[in-house]
N, C-alpha and C positions, 0 to 999 in steps of 0.2 A: 317428582313421581309419587312421593308419599301423599302430598296434598291432593293429587288427582285420585288416588285410591281412596282417600278419606272422603272426598266429595261423592264418589260412586257409592261408598258404603252408606253414607248418610241418605243418599237418594233411595237406596234399597230399603233402608229402615222406614222412610216415610211412605213408600209404596206399600210395604208390608202393613204398616199401621192403618193406612187408608183401606186396605182390603179386609181388615178385621173390624171395620165399622167403628173405629175409635173416633172420638170427637176431635175437632180442630184444636181445641185447647190441649188435649192429650198429645197430639202430634207435635205441637209447638214445644211442649214441655220435654218430650223425648229428644227433639232436635237440640234444644238448648242444653240439656243435660250432657249430650255428646260433645257439643261445641265448647262448653264452659269448663275450663280447668282452674279458674280462680276460686278462692275461698274468701269468706269473710271471717277474719280473726277478731276475737273479742276478749278483752281483759275485764275482769270483774274484781272490784275492791272498793275502797273508800273513794267516792267520786264527788265531783262538784256539779251541783245543779242550780247554782245561783244563790245570791245572798238572801237569807231568810228561809230557805227551804231545807228541811232536815232530811238527810238520807243515811244510807247504811255506813257503819264503821266496823264495830266489833262483830256484827252479824252479817257482814258482806260475804259473798261467795268465795272470793279470793282464788280465781283460777284463770288459766289461759285456754280459750275454747276455739274450735273451728266449726264454721257452719257452711252449708252449701249456699253459694251466693245467688243461685238461681231460684231455688224453692224454699230456702230458709230452714232446711232440715239440719238438726244438730248432727255433726259428724264425729267429733272426738274431743276429749279433754286432753290437751297437750301437757299441761302442768296443773297440779292441784297443790296449792300452797298450804293446805290443811294437812297433808300427809306427813306422818311422823318423820322427822329427820330431814325434811326437804328444805324448809325455810324456818327461820326463827319466828316464834309466835308474834302476831301483830304485823307481819310483813304483807304488804299489799302490792300487787302489780298495778302500776299507774298508767303509763303511756308506753307505746311500742312503735318500732320501725320495722317494716317488712323489708328484708334484704335478699329475697330469692330463696336460697336454701336454708336461711336461718332468720330469726327474729330477735332484735334487740328489745329488751324490756327494762323499763325504769322501775325499780323497786323503792317503795317508801315504807319506813317504819318509824312512827312518831315516838316510840318509847326506847327501842334499841337502835339508836341513830347510826351505829356502825353497820347496820344492815341496809342502809341507803346505798344503792349501787345500781349499775347497769349490767345486766347479764346477757349472754349470747346463747340463744336457744336453737339448736339444730332441729329442723322440722322432722327429719328422719329418725331422730332419737332424742326427744325433748329432755329426758332425764339426764342426758349427758351435757347439760348446760354448763357454762363456765362464766366466771366473773370477768367482765370486760373492763370495767372501770369502777373503782371504789376508793374514796378518799374522804374520810370524815371531816377533815379541815375544809374541804371544798363543798361537800354536801352537808352544810351546817344549817340548812333550813328545810322546811317541808318540800318534798319533790312534787312538782305539778305537771310540767310539760316537757316534751322531748321532740326535737326536730333535727334535720340534717341538711347541710347546705350543699351547694354544687361541687365543692371540693371534698366532701365527705366528713367535714367536721360536725360535731354534734353541738346543739344549743339546748341547754337544760335550764328551765326556770325553777327556782327554789324559793318561791314565795316572794323574797325580797329582791332578787337579782336574777340575771341570766348568765350562766357560765358557758364557756366555750371549751370543748374538748376536741383536740385534733385527732387524726387517724393513727397517731403513734401508739396509744392515746396518752396525751399529756394536756394539762390545763393551759389555756392561753389567756393571760390576763390583759386588761387594758390599764397599763401602768401598774399600780399597786392594787387595783380593784378587779372584781369580776368584769366580764366582757361588756355587760350593761349593768350599771349599778346606780340606783337612785337617780334616774335621769331628771334633769331640770328643764328649764325653758317651758315650752308648750307640753312637754311630756310629764311635768310634775302634776300631781304627786302620784308616783307609780312605784312604791317601794314596800308594799305590804302584802299584796297577793297578785302576782303575775299569773293569770289563769291559763294563758295560751301563748305560744310563740311559734312563728313560722319564718322561713327565709324565702324571699322573693327570688325569682329567676334572675341571673345577672343580665344586665342590659349592655349594649355596646359601650366599650370603654372600661368595663369592670370584669373582674374574674369571679366575684361572688356577689350575691344579691343582698339587698337591704334587709333589715330585720324588722318584722312587724309583730307586735305583741298586744295582748289584751290584759287589762288590769281591772280588778273588781274590788268593791268595798261596800261598807254599810251606809255610805252617803252618795248622792248623785255625783258629786265632784270627783269621787274616786273611781267611778266606772268609766273607763277610758280605753281608747285604742291609739297606739302610737307607732311611728316608723323611725327606726334608728339607722344611722349610717352603717354600711357594710363593714367598715373598719372599726366598729365598736363605739362605745361611748366614753369620751374623754372630757368633753365640755358641752355646754348647752347647745352649741352649734351643731352637735352630732344628733340632736333631736330634730329630724327633718319635718315631722308634723306630729301633733298630739291633740286630741280633742276629747271633750266630754260628750258621750254619745247622746244624752238627752238634750244637749244644747244645739244640736244640728237638726234642721227640718227634715223629717222623713216623709216619703210618699208611699203609695201602695201600688203594687203591680196590678195589671188588669184582671187577674184571676182572684184578687182579694176584694172583699166587700168594700165599696168606696166609703170615704168619709175622712175627716181630719184625724191626724195622728198626734196624740198627746202622751206625756209621761207623768206618772204620779210621783209623789215625794218619797216613795219607798225604795228608790234606787234600783233601776233595771240593770242587771249584770250581764256583761259579755262572758259567756262560759266556755265557748270553744269557737274555733275558726277553721275554715278550709279554703284553699286557693282554687280558683277556677281558671283554667287556661283561656286567655282571651287577649287579643291585641287589636287595637284600632287607634291609629295616631299616637298620642301620648299615653293612652290607656294601655297599660302593659299586663294587667291581670284584673280579675274580679275576685272579691273576697266575700264569702258567706260567713256571717257571724250569728251564733245562737244567743238570744236574749232570754233571761229568766230572772225571776225573783220569788219571794214568798207569798205573792198575791195569788188568790185562788182562781182567777180568770182574767181576761182582758176587758171584762165588762162588769166589774164590781159596782154595785149600786146603780147599774144601768148606764154608766159613763165609760166610754172607751179610753183605755190607757194601754200602751204597749208594754205588757208585763212578760209575755211569752211569745216568741216568734223567731222567724228566720229572716235575716236582713242581708241584702247584697249591696256591697260598696264597689265603686270604681277606684282602682289604684292608678294614679297618674304619676308618671316618672318622665319628666322632660329630659333629664340627664342623670349622671351618676351621683350628683350631690343634692338633688331636689326630688321631693315626693309629696303627694297629698292624697287624702281620702275624700271622695265626693259622692254625691248622688245616692244616699242610702235609701233603698227601696224595700219595703216589706214584701216578701215572697209568700209567706204562709203564716197565719196567726190563729188557726182554729185550735183552741185549747182543749177540745174534746179528744184530740189525737196528739197534740204537741204541747207538752207541759213539763217544765223542769228538764230541759235538754242538758245532757252531760257531755256528749261528744258526737262527732260526725266523721264520715269518711266519704270521699267523692271518687267515683270510678270514671276517669276521663275516656276510657275505652267505649263506654256505652251511654254515658251521661246520666247515670243514676247516683243519687245522693242517699246515703244511709244515715239515719239519725237515731241516737239512743235517747229515749224519753221516758220519764217517770211512768210507772205502771198504774198509778192511781191518780188520774187527772183531778185537780181540785183539792188534793190533800197536801197541806203544808208539811206534815210529817209523813214521809213515805214508809217509815218503818212500822207504823202502828198496826196495819193489817198485813204487812209482809209480802206485798206484791213485788215480783221482779220487774225490772225495767223492760220496756218494749223496744224493738227496733223497727222504725218506720222506713219505708222506701219511697223515694220521690223521683219523678222524671223531671230533669232540668232541661229547659229549652231556651236558647239564645238566638233570636232572629237576626237577619242581616243588618238591622239597624241597632243592634245591641240591646233590644228589649228582652227582658228575662221573665219567664214564667216557671212555676214549680207546682207540680201536680202529684198528689198522693197516689201511689200505686197500691191497690188493695184487692184481696180476694174475699168476698163475702163481708166486706167492711171490717176486716180484721187486720191487725198489724202484720207486717212482713214476718217478724219473729215475735211471738207472744211471750211476754215475760214469765219467768218461772224460777226454779231453784238455781239455775245456772246464771242468772242475770241480776244478782243483788250486790252491787249495782254496777252498771257498765261504765268503766273508767276510760276505755278507749276502744276504737274500731280501726281495723286496718284491712286493706285488700291486697291479696297476694296469691301466689300459686300454691 
């Protein structure tokens, strides 16, 4: 009954708008505003935009923000880490997980390491946050990434390893080590900067999904993506696949300017990842990875190299103990709008991808002129044959959210109510 009344109300609003000579764009915006209850949550702090690109640390905004996911308007600041007595100086919100009524936030502090923790922030009363998990012996490296598996356990990358924290919450080791620690085999060498971690959906015969991670460094050999067994890493056989990204042939999607894809010697970094729901045969998901480094464009000296871009991979899982990454395809590489990507979020409800990108394209040091990071919005389309295109959504050729004082710099994005 409520849904019927809501539909009638929306119809009435549209009729009213039409009779007042409003444009179609205004009508659509009013409708979407009524239908949309989701928000785009943003954490700002020390972020990672790729090897060789300098971004904010001490001058970072250090807040938890909420934006209107339809029109990009700023709605509220949930937490300001700069407020006296709220958090210790130098504490940055890194990554977050939206859990409905509350948000988990991973805090990092490089000087007061006892402040490394996961906090639980109720949306209705953010200042009433509580410590969910803190253990200096476990959080003994710089905090980078946060994810949650199908059973509710958290996976946290701390530069050198991936820790697992169950719902109790207590730490779950792999023998005497973190859940994933200095993996060998094809996953080596991945023990200095794990930039992103995700868990795949469980496939038939398993209760949790495999672990996928990105690792970056200052040489091409260190910039890698790997998949680890869902039961953690105990030996080299638990590395199901691992690859150096510039050693795999990349192609371009049909909406990208054609031509060969090459990599330069300055090490293109995988800075963030999002999973895209998709299933066809043994392909169980697709993975979008943001690439970035300290190069000023993709066409330095007139030669194309993939320094900044969004690339989609097929994840192939024939069974519970096997996985591979194949078919890397460049979806977007226009460095006028996509430069120094720090994080992404995908909304599977409507197919939009939100991408945090440096506010001054072409500047290796983002702090010199003090621009905030932008948030770009893209429409993702996968046709019946599995071909993918990504198109920038823009009004007057402007970013979806223009960088400013609230966005220096964007350490994470999350979509929730």
